[in-house]
N, C-alpha and C positions, 0 to 999 in steps of 0.2 A: 317555321320560325317561331319562337315563343313571342307571344304578344303581352307587352307590359300594360298594366292598367293605365288608363288616362283619364283626364278630366272628361266626364261624360258631356256630349254636346248640350248646348242649351235647349231648353224645352220649347222649341219654336213650333207652334201648332200649324205647320205647313199643310198638313193633310187636311186639318179642319177648314183652313182657309180655302183650299182648292175646292173642297167639297161644297162650300158655301157660294161658289160662283154660279151664276145661271148659265144656261145654255148659250153659247156666244154666237151661234149662228154663222161661224166663219168656215171657210174651206179647210178641211182636214188634210194635212200633208200625207202623202203616201207613207205607208208604214211597211216594215219588213214582211215578207211572206211568212205564214205561221208554220209552214211544213217543217220537219226536222232537217237538221244539216245533212247534206249529202255525205255519203260514205266515200272517203278518198284515202289514199295510201299516203300518210305522213311520214316524211323522213325525220326522225327524231334525233339525228346527228346534231350536236352542238357546234353548228356551223361557225359561230364566233371564235372558237378555239383551234380552227384549222391551221395546223402548222406551229402551235404554240405548246410549250410544255409547262404553262402555268395552270394551276389546279383549277378546274371547273368550279365555279360557284354553284353549289347544289340548290340554292334558292331560285335559280333561273331555270326555266324550261324552255327548250328551243325546238323549232321545227320548221320544216320546208314543205309547202304545199306542191302538188304535181304541176301547178302552173308556174313555180319557181318563186312565189312569194315566201320570204322568210318571216318568222315570228320569233319573239322571245315574250315570255309572260311570267309573272311573279306575284305572289301573295304579298301584300303590305297594307298594314291598317293605319298609316299615318298620312293624313289625318283620317279618323274614323269614317268609313262610308264612301270615301272617294276613290275614283278609279282614273288613273292617268293614262291616256292614249297618245302615242307618239307613232305618226305614219311617215316614215322617211323614204323619200324618193331619191334614188341615186341619179340626180340630175340637178346640176346647178349651172352657173354662168360659164364654167369652163367647158361645158358641153355645147355651147352656143356657137354657130357660125358668125361670120363678120356681120351679115345682115339681120342676124337674131339677137344681137346684144340686148339683154333685158328680158328676153322672152321667158326664161325660167321664172323670174320674179313675177312678170305679168300674168303668166299662167296660174301662179299661186293665187293672185287676187281674183281672177276669173272663176277659179275652182270653188272659191268660197261664196261667190255670188248665187250660183245655181248650177243645176245639172239636168240630165234628161228627165229625172223623176222629182226634182225638188224645184219649185218655182224661185224665182229670183227673191233673194232676202229671206226665204222661209227657213233656211237651215238656222240662221241667227235666231229667229223667233221661236223655233222648236227648242233650241237649247236654253233660251232664256226661261221658257216654261219649266224646264228641267232644272233650273237654278244656276246656269252657266253665265258668267259675266263676259260680255263681248270684250276682246281685246286683252283680257288677263287669262281667263279660263279657256277661251277658244282663240286661237291665233295660228300664225305660220310664220316661218322664216326661211329665207333663202340665202345660200352661201355659195361660194364658187364650186363647192363639191356636191351639195344637196338641197333639197327643199323638204321641210319638215313640218307637217300639220300637227298642231297641238290641241288637245282637248283635255280638260280636267273636269271630270264629271262628278258633281257632289251627290250625296245621298243615292249613289247608283244602285240600281236594280237590274235584274236581267232584262226586263223590258226597255229600260232607258238605254242601257249599253247596246242592246240589239238595234234599236232604232238609230243610235249614234253611229255605229258601224255600217249600217245600211246607208246612211247619209255619206259617210266617208267613202264608202266604196263606190258610190254613184259619182261622188266628186272626181275621184281618180279615174274611173273608166269612162265616164261620159260627161265632162264638164260642158255647160252651155257656151260654147264659143261661137257666137252669132255676131253679125255686124252691130246689132243693137246693144249686146252686152259689151262688146269691145268699145264701142262709143261712150257707153257709161262709165266704164272702168278706166279706161285710158287716162282721162283727166285726174283721177285720183292717183295714179302711178306718177303722172308728171308732177302733181302737187307734192307727193313725197320726195321726188327728185329735187324739186326747187327747194324744198324746206331743208334738205340736207346740205345744201351749198353754203358752207360756212368755212372760214379760214382753216380750221383744224382739218376738215374733210379735204380741203384742196391740198393741203400738206400731205395727208395720208396718200392721196392719189398720186401725187408727184413721187413720193416715196416708193410707192407699189410699182409705178412705172419704171423707176431707176433700178431698184433691186432685182426685179424680175425681168429686166430687159432681155429680149430674145425668148421669152417663155410665155405660154398662153396666158398665164395670170396677169401679166403686165397690161394686156389689152381687153380684159373682160371685167369690167366693173359690174357688180351685181345689178346695179339699178338700171344699166343700159344708158343709152344716149337718147337725146331728144330726137335725132334723126331716125334712129331705128325703132323706137316706140312710135313716132307718127307714121312711120312706114309699114307698121304692123297691119295686116289684114286678118279677117277671120280665117281665111284659108291658110295663110302662112302660120298662124299661131296653131291651128288644127294639125298642120304638117309636123310642127314641133312636138306637140302633144302625142301624136300617134307614133313618132319616132322613139320618144323617150319614155312616155308613161305606160310601163309595162309591168306585169306582176314580177317579173324576174328582177326588176330593179326597184322593188318595194321591199321594205322591212317594217313590220308592224310590231310595236312594243306596247303591252299593256301591263300595267302595274297598279294594283289596288286591293280593296277591301272586299273582294269576291273570291270564289273558288277558281283556281287556274284551269281546272276541268271546264268550267263555264266559258272562259276566255277562249280556249282552244275551240270549243264547239261553235261559238259565235264567229270566230275568225273563218272557219271553214264554211259556215253557212253563208256569210256575206261575201267572202272574197275568193272562195274556190272556183266559181264560175267566171272570173275575170280572165279574159284572154287578150293577148297582145296582138297587134296587126303587123304582119310582115316580120322580117328577121330582127333579132335583137342587136342593136348597133354596137360596135366596139367603142369602149371609152377612149376618147383622144389622148394622145400623147401629150402630157403636160410640160415636157421638156426638162432641161437641166440648166443650172446657172452657166451663163455664157461669159467666159473670161474676156472675150474680145469686145464686149459692149463698154459704153461709158462708165468710168469709175465714180464720177461725182455729178452733182447737180445743185442748183440754187434757185430758190424761188423767193419772191418779194411778197410779204404779207405785212402790211403797215400795222395791223391790229394784233399780231402775234409776237411775243418776245423772241429774240434769237434762239433758235434750237438747232442742235447739230445731232443728226442720227447716223451712226456708223454701223456697218454690218460686214460679217464675214458669212458666205454662203457656201454650202456643200450639197451635193445631190441628195435628194431624199431617199432614204434607204431602209424605211420601216416596212420590210416585206413580211417578217414574222415577229411576232411580239413574244420574246422568250425570257426566262429567269435571267439569263446571262445579259441580255440587252438591257433589262431594267436595272440590274445591279451596276452595270457599268455607267448607265445614265445617271443613277443616284451618285456616283463619284463626280460625275460632270456638274450635277446640281450643286453639290458641296463646294466645287471650285467656284461657281458662279456666286453662291452665297457669300464665300469669303471676300470675294472681290466687292460685292455689293456692300457688305459691312464696312470694308475700308473706305470705300467712296462716301458712305453716309457719315462715317465718323469724321472724315476730312471736311465735309460740308458743315457738319454741326460746330466743328471748331472755328469756322470762319474761313471761307475759301473763295476762290474765283468763280465757283458755281454754286447755284442754289440747291440743285439736285441732279444726281447722275445715277444711272442704274444700268446693269448688264442682264440680259436675259438669253435663254437657250430655248428654241422652239422649233417645231416642225410645222412649215407653212403650207397648207392645202396640198399636200402631196406633191410640192414643187420644189422644196428645198429644206434643208436643216440650216437653222440661221442662228448665229450668235449676234445679237445686236447690243448696241450701246447708245443711250440717250444722254444728252448733255443740255441742261438748262442753266446758262451763264447767269452770273451776278451782273445785271446791267446789260451793256451792249457789247462788252469785250468777250466774244466767243472764242476768239483765237487763244487766250490765255487759259480760259476754261477747258477747252479741248486738250491743251498741252498738260494741264495738271491731271486731267482724267487719264490721259495716256500714260503719264508718269506712273500712276497707280497700276495700270495694266502691265507696264513693262516690268515693274518690280514683281508682279505675280508671275510673269513669264520667265524671269531670270532666277528667282529665288523661291525655294519650296516654302509653303506655309509651315507654321509650327503645328506640332501635335495638339497643343492646346487649341489652337484655332479650329483645327479640324474637329476635335472632340465636342467643341461647343456646338458646331452646326449639326453633327450627327445626333447629339443629345437632344437638340430641339426638334429634329425630324422625328426621332424616337418618341418624344413626348406627344407630338401631333398625331402620330399614327396609333399610339396607345389611346388617346382620346377618341380617335375614330373608331376604335374597337368598342369603347365603352359606350358610345352613343350610337352605334350601328343600328340597334333595335328601334330607334326613334328617327331614323333618317326618313324624310319624306318620300312617298312614292314618286312624286314629281322629280325629285332629285335623282332617284334611281333610274327612272326612265331617261332623263336628259343625259346622265352619265353614259348610259348605253349608246345614245345617238352620237354623242361626242367620240366615243371610243370607235365606233364605226368609221366616222369621218376621218380619223387619223390611223386607221388599221390596227388599232390595238384591242386588247381584251379588257373586260372587267372582272374582278374576282373579289372575294370577301376581303374585309379589313384585316382579318387575321392572317390571310394568305399574303397580303401585301406586306404586312409587318414581318412575316416569316422570311420574305425575300430580303428585307432590310437586314434582319438579324443574321441571314446567310452571308450577306456580303461583309458584316462585321466579323463573323467567324472565319471567313476567308482572309481577313486582315486587308481588305480592299481600300481602307480609308487610312492611308499612310501618307506622309509628306511627298514621298517620291511618286506615288501614284496620283495623288492630286495635282502635283506639278505637271506630270505627263498629260493629264486630263485638261489642265489649263492650256497647256500648248496645243493640244489636238483641237479643242473647240475654238481657239483663236486663230486656226489656219483654215484655209478652204480653197475652193475653186475660183471665187471671185470676191473681191472686196469693194465695197461702195460706201459712200458718204454723202449726205445731202445736208444743206444748211438752209435755214430760212432767215432773212433780214428784213428789217423795217423799210429800208430805202435801197433803191438800185445801186449796184456796184459793179462796174465793168470788170474789175479784177477779182471778183468774189471767188471764182473757181480756182484761180492761181493761188489765192490766199489760202484756200481750203486745202489744196495740194500740198502747199509748203508746211502747214501745220501738221498734216498727217505724216509728213517725212521728217519733221524737226527732231533733232536729238533732245530727248526729255530726261536723260539719265541723271542730270543734276537737279531735277525738280521732285525726285521721288520722296525724298525726306526720310525720316525714321519711322519705323512702325511703332504706333504708341502702345505702350503697355497697358493692359487692362487691370484696373484695380479690383482685387478680390473683395466681394461683398456678400452678405447673406442678410436675411430678413432682421437679424439682430442689429444690423447697421443703421435701420431705420431709426428716426427720432423715437424716444420713448413718450408713451401717451399718459401716463399717470396710473393711479390706483383704480381698478374696475370698480364701477359703481354697483348698485343693487337694482333688482327688478321691483319697480314700485306698484305695478299693477299688470294684470293679464285679463283679456276678454275676448270672446269671439266677436269679431267685427263683422264678418259675413258668414251666414249659416250654410249657403250652398252656392259655390264650393266653400268649404270651411277655411276661413282666413283669420288668422289670430292677430290680435293687436296687443302690443306690449309697450308699457311706458317704464323708462329707467330713471333712477333717481337724479340724474344730471339734466333731465328735461328731454333727452332724446327719445323718440318713439319709433316703433318698428311694426311692420306688417309682414307675417310669416305665412307662406302657403306651401304645403307639402304636395308636391305633384310629380309622382314617379313616372308619369307618362313621357316625360322627357329625361329619360334615364341618362345619369352622368352630366346632366346640364344644371347649372344653378345660375339664376339672373340676380344681379344686385344693382339696386338704383338708390342713390343717396341724394334726397332733395333737402336743400338747405337755402336759407335766406328768402328773398322775394322776387328773384328773376327780373323780368323786364320791369316790374313794378318798382324795383330798387333803383332804376336808371333814370336819369333826368330826361325830360321830353323836350327840353328847350335848347339842347346843345349836343354836339357830337362828343362821344368818349371813346375810350380805347377798348370798349366792350367787343367791338368787331373783331379784335385780334386774338381773343381768347382761344379760339379753337385752333389756331396755329401756333400759339406760344405759351398758353397756360400750363398745360400738362408738361410740355417739353422743358420748362423752366426748372423742373426738378423737385425733389423733396429734401428739406434740410441741406446738408452738403452733397447729397447724391445728385449727380447730373443724369440726363436721359440715357447715357451709356451704361451707367451702373444700374439704373431701373430696368433697362432691357436685360441686363445679365441676370438680374433677380428673377424676372418673369419669363425669360426666353424658352426655358424647358418646363415651364409650369402652365397651366390653363388659367392664366391671371391676365387681365386686360385692364385698361383705364380709358374712359371716354368722357367728354365734358359737353354739356349743352346748357343753353339758356332758355327756360321755359317762360310762359306767360306769368307764372307766380312763384317760381322757384328756380334756382340754379341746380343743375343736376350732374353728379358724378355717378358713372355706372361701369359695370364690367360683366362679362360672362365668365364663369368659372367652373370648376368641378366640385363634387362634395369634399374630396380630400384637400383642395386648395382653398376652400371658402374662408377659413379662418385667416389665412395670409392675404387673400383678396381684400377682406375687410380691414386688416391692418394697413395695407397699403393706402386704401382710399381714406382712412381715417388720418394717417400720417400726412397725407397731401393737404387736408384741411388744417390740421394742427400745426404743421410746420412747413409750410410751402417754400420751396426753394425760388430764388429770383435770379437765375442765370441770365445775363443780358443778351447772350448769343441767339436764342430763339426768337426774342424780340426783334432783333436786327434781321433775322432771317424771315420772319413774318412780314415785316416792312418790305423787304425785297421782293417777296413772292407777290404781294398785293400790288406793288408798282409795276412789276413785270407784267402782270395780267390786266392791268387797268384798262389799257386800250381795247382789249377784247371785249370788254363789257358794253361797248357800243357797236360792236361788229356785226351783229344780226338782231332781227327783232326779239327773238326769244332771249338773247343775252341781255337786252335792254329791259325786258319784263323781268328777269331775274334780278337785275340790278335795282330797279325802281318801284315795281308794282307793290311789294309789301309796304313800303313807305307811303306811297300815294294812297293805297286803300286805308291808311289810318291818317289821312289829312296832312301828310308831310312829316310825320313823327319821325325824328332822326334814330330813335331806338331800332328802327327796322331799316332794311335796305343796306346798301354799300356806300361808304363815305366817299366824298370827293378826293381827288388826288392830293390836294393840298392837306387835308386832314391826314391821310396815310402817311404822307412824308413827314408829318409832325410826330409820329410815333416814336417814343424813346423808352427805354428800359426804366427810367426814373419815373416817368408819368404812368407808365403801365403798372408798376408795382404800387404806387401811390393810390391808384384807382382800385385795384383788385385786392390789396391785402386787406382792407376792412371788410369787404364784401365776403371773402373767405372766412373771416373770423366771426361773423355775426349772423343771427337768424336762427330759427328753430331748424332742427335736423330730423328728418324722417327717412328711416332705412327701410327698404323693401328687400326681402329675401324670399325668392319664389323658386321652386324647382325641386330637384331630387335632393331633399334635405331631410335630416332628422331635426325636428322641430326644437327639442331641448338643446341640442348641440349648436343649432343656428342661433338661438337666443343667447347661448353662452358666448358665442363668437362675437356677437354684437356687444354683448355686456363688456367684454374684455378689450373691445376696440373702441367703438364710438361711445360706449358706456363709461369709458376711462377718460374721456376728454373733459376738460373743465366746462362748467356751465357756461353757456354762451349768452352775449348780450343780445337784446332784442334787436331785430332789424327794422328799418323805417321803410314805410311805403312812400316813395317819393313821387310817383306818377301812377295813380290808380286808373285814371280814365283813358279810354281809347276813342278817338274821334273818327267817324266814318265821313268821307267827304260829302259835300253837298251835291245834289243832283245838277247835272250840267246839260244844257240844251244841245250842245255840240260836243262831240268827243274832245278830251284833252289830247293833244298831239305831242308825241315825242319822236325823235329822229334817230335813225341808225346809219352807220357808215358802210353797210354791206351792199349786197347785190340789189339793183334797181327794181328787180321783180318781186322782192320779198317785203312783206308787211306783217302786221299782227293787229288783232283787234280783241278788246276786252270789255265785258259788260258785267257789272256787279251790283248786288242788292244788299243792303245791310240786313243781318240777321241778328239773332241774340247771342247769348253767352252766359256763362256761370253755371252754377249747380242748381238753380231754381227750377228750370225748365229743361232738363237734360232730355226728358222724353220728346220734347218739341224738336230738339236738335236732331235726335234720331229720325223722326218722321221727315224732317227736311232732307235727310239723305235719300229717302224714297222720291220726294219731289224732284231732287237734283237728277236722279237715275232716269225719271220720265223725261225731264228737259234734255239730259245728255243723248237719250235715244232718239228723240225727235230731231235734235240739231245734227246728229250723225246722218239720219235719214235724209235730211234737207240739204245740208252743207257739203257732206262728202258723197253719199250716194246719189243724191238728186242732182246737185249743181256740179259736183266734182271739182270744187275750188279749194279744197283742204283736205289734208290727209288725216289731220289729228285734232278736229274740234272736240272739246270736252266741257262739261259742267260739273263742278264739285261744290259740295257744302261743307263749311267749316264752322264748328260750334266750340270755341274754346271754353272748357270748363273752368279754367282758372282766370278768365278774363272776361268779366260781365260786359255785355254790349260789344264785344269784339268779333262777333260772327259775321259771316258773309256767304253768299251764293255768288259763285263766280263761273262766267262762261268765257272761254277764250280760245283762240285758234291763231295759226299761221296761214296766211293766204296772200294773193296778190294785192298790190296797193289798190286797184280799182274796185276791190271786192269787199272792202272793209265795211262800208255801208250796208252791204247785203247782209253780212253776218249779223250786224247789230239790228237791223230790221227784222230779220228772221227770228232772232232771240226775243225781240219785243213782241212779235206776233205770237210766239209760243207762250210767252208770259201772259198775254192778253187773253189767249184761248183757255189757258188754265184757270185764270179768273173768271172767265165767263161761264164755264160749265164743268161738271165734274168728268173725269176721264172714264173711258170704257173699262169694264172689269178685266179683259184679257191684257190690255195695256197695263193696268195696275199690277195684275200677276206677274207680268214679264219684267216689272220693275221690283216688286216686293221679294219674289222667290230668289233671284240671284243675290240681292242685297242681304237678306236673311241667311242664305246658305253661306255667304261670305263670312258673316259674323259668326255663324255656328261653327265653321271650321276654325276661324281664328281662336274661337273660345276653347278649343282643345290645348291651346299652348299658353305658357306663362306670359309672354309679353302682352297678350290681350288683357289679362287680369291686373297685370301691373298698371296698364293704361287706365283701366277702369277705377282702380282703387288709389291711384297716386294722389297725394294731398288729403286722403280721407282722415288721417288722425288730426287734421287741424280743421277740416270742413266735413263733418259727418254726413252732410247731405248727399255727398258723392257715393258713400257707402250704402246709403238708404236707397238710391236710385238703381242699384245693381239688380235687384229681383224683378224689376219690370223690363229688363232689356228685351227679352223675347217678345213680349206682348206689344211693346212699343213699336216694333217693327211690323209684325204680321197682322196686328189688328187695325193697322191703318186703312181707312176707307176713302173712297173717292171724295166724299163730302169734306173730311179732314184735309185732304190735299188742297182742295179748292179753297178751304178757309185760310190755309197757310199762304197760299198763292195771293189771296186778297190782302192779307196781312203784310206780306213782304214784297210782292212783285208788282206793285202799282207802278204806272208809267211815270209818275213824278218822283220816284224813289231810287231809280237806277242811276249808276255813274258809269260813264264809258270813257274809253281811251283807245287811241290807235297808234301804232308805231309805223312810221313811214320813212322811206329812204330819204337821205338828205337831199334837199333840193339842189338842182344843178345850178352851178355858179356861172 
């Protein structure tokens, strides 16, 4: 594959840093044998394509070792230097016996702890020294079908990849399943299970049990049960491992920036000697949808809005992935897209439901499902279901128009063509994950061009006609079994009778008329005015070269040509003052912007017309509120850049004020309000940002009474002047021609009228005072769930950006220590973390935060452990090995991100108004890797003092 030039990685002197470390005197983990890989006969048949007539993607190289292990390897240089490893074991919860529920997932945890040749926890430390971040670069996941171990190895070399495969091979063949290991890890898995118990998960569990009644999937939750996990013994887990962890059930996928010949050689060296014990067991029969099982169910969840989920199930039949199968499935998807567009159009116009959608999927080799989800407006779910059924009934009775079909096919065509254009810069991690997903559903992967050829073949065969789409609609809405489940806030003894009645009700009179779509083009957008002139040009950053342009109307631009992301262009438009333009003494409609501002339209064009403009183009529109600016953005292509800019400029120059999206935003917020107190993490999401700013209402989620006050008049009165004022900075980064990009900005934003200055209303951000005892909040969820937070004030702004970068290293050290103590040592939490935030646009707004979910009686433990760690960091410098295990992953993460455009957009945003941000770019590398133990100690002294922290706990509501 031709490699496109990319931004070269940051010059992070990691090797110099490592060489400066003294001899650490620690035990050295076992390393792979140095002898050459054994000579074995490899079957090079492309096993993935067995039974398929889809063209083999030549970039993939396949093989099967004599012991049965399959592999797939591929060269990929995105990001440079990285190698993605995925080891998929064909064992998931569907392979478990009744007494083994949760064992596949439990075994995933135990495998990561240690193995016959790797001491407990040492694999994490080895990989940290190689630049791997625990939890993101090294992780695993268990599904009903499989368990996949994931490793993204930065700056990979033969030696580091060899060592990593050696560790993975020993994890698979000989994990340390001892009573001591099981006793240490079982509480972590139980903590993960406890943290998952939230209303949405309970609804999903009830839905799974209903839909798949009579099948294995209905009774096999991946996480297991408290009874089976507590009943697990070292011997029973060993027996499960011996039965299922075999090379015949393993698939190793390696994608990265090294030679595939090397991948194959190291696979043979580390995995060819793996032998299974006893016979390879047959995969259980997962069953088929059973029409004799109950058709409906209802659950009560006081904090969830009413939700109705309907489904039609058919037996799973994806036994061979062929061209014909894919073309027929494309017709099915067009049918679903048409239904979804009609459902969304009706919701936008003001309906009995806030949202509804239809989906077609294959579920864990157990069923092919057409599902329909309905979120009512308010509590009247019966009317909402009838209205949705009316749309479905119309689709079943009457063929769609060719115009409707062509719109969907054209959008699919555009998406596939964009995939072809951007294929050379698809990340190796994505390639590897795609292959894992394909194996899970018994499908193949192929090149983007071949996928597009399959679509074009379907078009040439005239498969996308009204009659064929109607036949597809009828086919996917019929099946072996039909199910429906409803959740309500309060018990209702007649709920299932009502549900059955709604599903059988005559809805023929509710269908209404199909709305005609107004034909619009980009010329339908409001006019912007006469393009201005380029007032000045200069190089803002020398390496990488980023150019700054000022236009005659005061608009400024930053332009960066980076062909490394071929076919992708990122646009960010910063204007006004963001959070600093909002009052800090009262609640405003700012919270509703993400739900309503973009959907309110442009000029006289509503969201439906904007969708029509952009649907078959690589044009998007997003909105956010930053610390010091409002942000409009989008990702586009080189060909669509000009119109992307026109669309964003028109949104600022002539915003529409359709009242319907405001009403919908209010309904969505009201519907979900109760859920914000349902779990500890929901309470944190609702309140923490506001509390960490001493109650500032600009952050956090408003009270229900403030949500209910939202109306279109006040929304417009608040946002209209904010959209019209304040300086504009446009960033255009990516696969661009600089001159054409400057011209596109000149004729769009450069054509706008000069803008009035914007006023900073609230510049200051207050950190809460130290508290002797934690602030206590309450949640309405499970009595065994709680959360704890500890935070210290840090800095912010552009003056000391370097200090903010070094605080990331300090946070990494704290995070690793808390993981070791709270998760691995105490086993009371699955997900403790520490993060550092240094807002460049908000002086004084930074903080270091430690938080976790855990049992209510362990909140004091977390806070005391965090304070002990802080005190130790103040008292003495850390050891060099611990420093290295913090710096190298952090620096490698920065280095990898620096190969993409979003990283440089983040570093330079606001730089035309505050040049200090641009001046801080050359020191990025040294700020991270030249951090010393003494500097971290000094930062700990400065920020982590015992009289400087603020603490909070979220506990269950007190029993009445």
